Steps between C-alpha positions, in 0.01 A plus 500: 500500500424355843739446787382330818578659834660300782260277688355625828263362761142501372209565731204264520212587272224659708179305554155649460445831323760776512446867428747507212726280294791675331626311195864594457774555758695787347511865604140574397353191658693525826427868546131442434505217754682721750229767482228239542672320786558828684127565459437174689384320188572130459722483193689223322768564237553226243858532377616322186862580584622635164509882519588692188804671651657187649798505255597853608763553767327802655192721483573862411302822501316396817537761773681376814540153347711580192752222444311237701485152340148412378499182709571702815214740434264206457634329811435812705159541340391148587623546856304823539177355362531209742566741786139619468346157462511455123597167351744433216440173318738368237299361210376537145144607432338290230149640527311788656130552454183633655320282753152506650451814711465487877159486671498880527586540132870584534736395221701179514785365288679165487873488431654160424870412506692255284523249785121487532460721805243778484395804698187716509531878508268799512724707274799442271804710416685383188866605502661230288734728305630447148731272309768670289514353150843566348594490130617155397868584468737224617681597819276797583299342781810382684597861575149625585497722807876554492659607170168481315267758653176674414445792740731804515363585843547151642847432358620818330745634756664159528578488125596866454791574266502144366476424126124438482294354219126543450349185350183636342174311549258762369425873486542534877869422463554844346410672826705236681806616305468862612475395865809281482686770306476703821713231666776448243661668203565162335158382385415280202146437380441162334179528297475119487237507228290784644425821313697817567396795286727775372386753759602272787823410324582870481415545867720204592785640294467834679544320833789288377301175506636248248238303305556145372236342276659157458305250715651368823542122496654423841656638815877462533667439838860548603714221649358572846141470382427873512312669217753623245288595201256388233555307181324629191358302208804591290735351761622832640526526879413834655655541844249591772507449877128564555186448295172678570192314380134589530336157547139419434332491842239228530269519800487181707133425449507121482274326749290813546274462197206405722488850648406648163732799536524726194841502331660800334771526235764767561793612281740308727289197583175348613333486841181550698306825466433697816370830632572715803659308789515187287125445483379283210174440319460180703346577841721384783822477296784753494830497309830674579859519384652389172209276405306820424786753470793317334748787525450573872815476709505338844398818681207568269386138519514505880302825505239353269469199730448730798225693320326179400528358852346814647215493249432132571483579872262788429265279301515226763407756767194596296408132454544439875266790577242381247507155658462644850209714390333201338548296815348776709203524266440125514517502880274802543314605186315781679816655643677486165230712330492784756 
């Protein structure tokens, strides 16, 4: 699923070498850029314009901003990054790779966009997010982000007390059911070809969760186009107003193969591996947000971007000092050895 955000004015791509290029203009990328820009680092954000939460009407569970449309949060974020001198460039990255180091040995990377433009950076923050891969059930995608939801913390309050169905996609859907049971007393679990053992069936029964094993074949809408239920393989229609689905979350890694970042498989998806503050095994490259933590909400992704931005600034400060020391030594070898 990918929805493009409304167009906005794109800054010119910086010339020369910048301190950092942030690939991805969502919460993680913008917050990382904000930290860097406020540290007087030259930073350019490359924004592909298709954030994961674009279909949603509002962001929830984010202190002081609960209920704010995702597009508004991004608009404010871009404005704030620019306020401190950062640049936001609309474009798609098709390649990113190491380049020859500087004369003093500092790292360099080249990032190339689909239109042929390129930029050189000392460090890179990858915050490209994930792509939600939904089950191939006709009509399901059309309701994604509205009546078809995945996160009880992002959408749960808004669908409370509705007849909710859990469309199982794997073992994780069992835990999903207990979380949504907190929000409604009318919950149906559609196994949809996944295994559900007797112990979990007994636990569901104890909580009043109905289980249906017949596969779901399509989503049924009412005359106004709203989700009305699901049709089963035997033709029966089960009335539901909301479906909760745990999609497969696929990290947006395309175009970044040249960086050689290690990839990890998680129970809910696939993305880049990272350590503390988003550091990776590739020197000079950090990752943050859903591309490394698929289940992170907006607040957690933004926080991860901030941590990565601060760590990038720290490493740049060390590199700046190393370069200054080297320059001093070259200018006065005797003084440098005292």
